[in-house]
C-alpha positions in Angstrom: -13.7 -12.1 13.6 -13.2 -15.7 12.6 -10.0 -16.4 14.5 -8.1 -14.0 16.8 -4.7 -15.8 16.7 -4.0 -15.3 20.4 -3.3 -19.0 21.2 -0.6 -21.2 19.7 2.4 -20.4 17.6 0.8 -21.6 14.3 -2.5 -19.6 14.8 -3.4 -17.1 12.1 -5.5 -13.9 12.3 -8.6 -14.4 10.2 -11.4 -11.9 9.7 -14.1 -10.7 7.3 -14.5 -7.1 6.3 -17.4 -5.7 4.2 -17.1 -2.3 2.7 -18.4 -0.2 -0.2 -16.3 1.9 -2.6 -18.0 4.8 -4.2 -17.1 6.8 -7.3 -14.3 4.4 -8.4 -16.1 3.1 -11.5 -17.6 5.4 -14.1 -18.9 4.8 -17.6 -17.3 6.4 -20.7 -19.3 5.6 -23.8 -19.0 1.8 -24.2 -16.1 1.5 -21.8 -15.7 1.7 -18.0 -13.0 3.7 -16.1 -11.8 2.3 -12.9 -9.9 4.9 -10.9 -7.3 2.7 -9.1 -5.3 5.7 -7.9 -8.0 6.5 -5.4 -7.4 3.2 -3.7 -3.8 4.2 -2.8 -4.7 7.5 -1.1 -2.6 10.7 -1.0 1.1 10.9 -1.1 2.7 11.2 2.4 3.9 14.6 3.6 6.9 14.9 5.8 7.3 17.8 8.2 10.7 19.3 9.1 11.0 17.2 12.2 10.8 14.0 10.2 13.2 15.2 7.5 15.9 15.9 10.1 15.5 12.6 11.9 17.7 10.4 9.7 21.1 9.6 11.2 22.4 7.1 8.6 22.6 7.5 4.8 20.7 5.1 2.6 22.9 2.3 1.3 21.5 0.2 -1.6 24.1 -2.2 -2.9 22.3 -3.6 -6.0 20.4 -0.6 -7.3 21.6 -1.0 -10.9 20.5 -4.7 -10.9 17.0 -3.8 -9.6 16.7 -0.9 -12.2 17.2 -3.4 -15.0 14.7 -5.8 -13.5 11.9 -3.2 -13.2 12.2 -1.6 -16.6 
């Protein structure tokens, strides 16, 4: 750990991490395939207790505007 950010309001957490990723890059003829989907992991799975926990409906006032921006 380079800096633990425990002292002062302007302190930042700084650290170095070293890791190895296996089986993300494979060769296909002259090209390489990078399987970026494996970096994200599996989709979350909600059980019945988590599904029934929402008390307020989702309200999103500018959904149409965002849909246009992300097309």
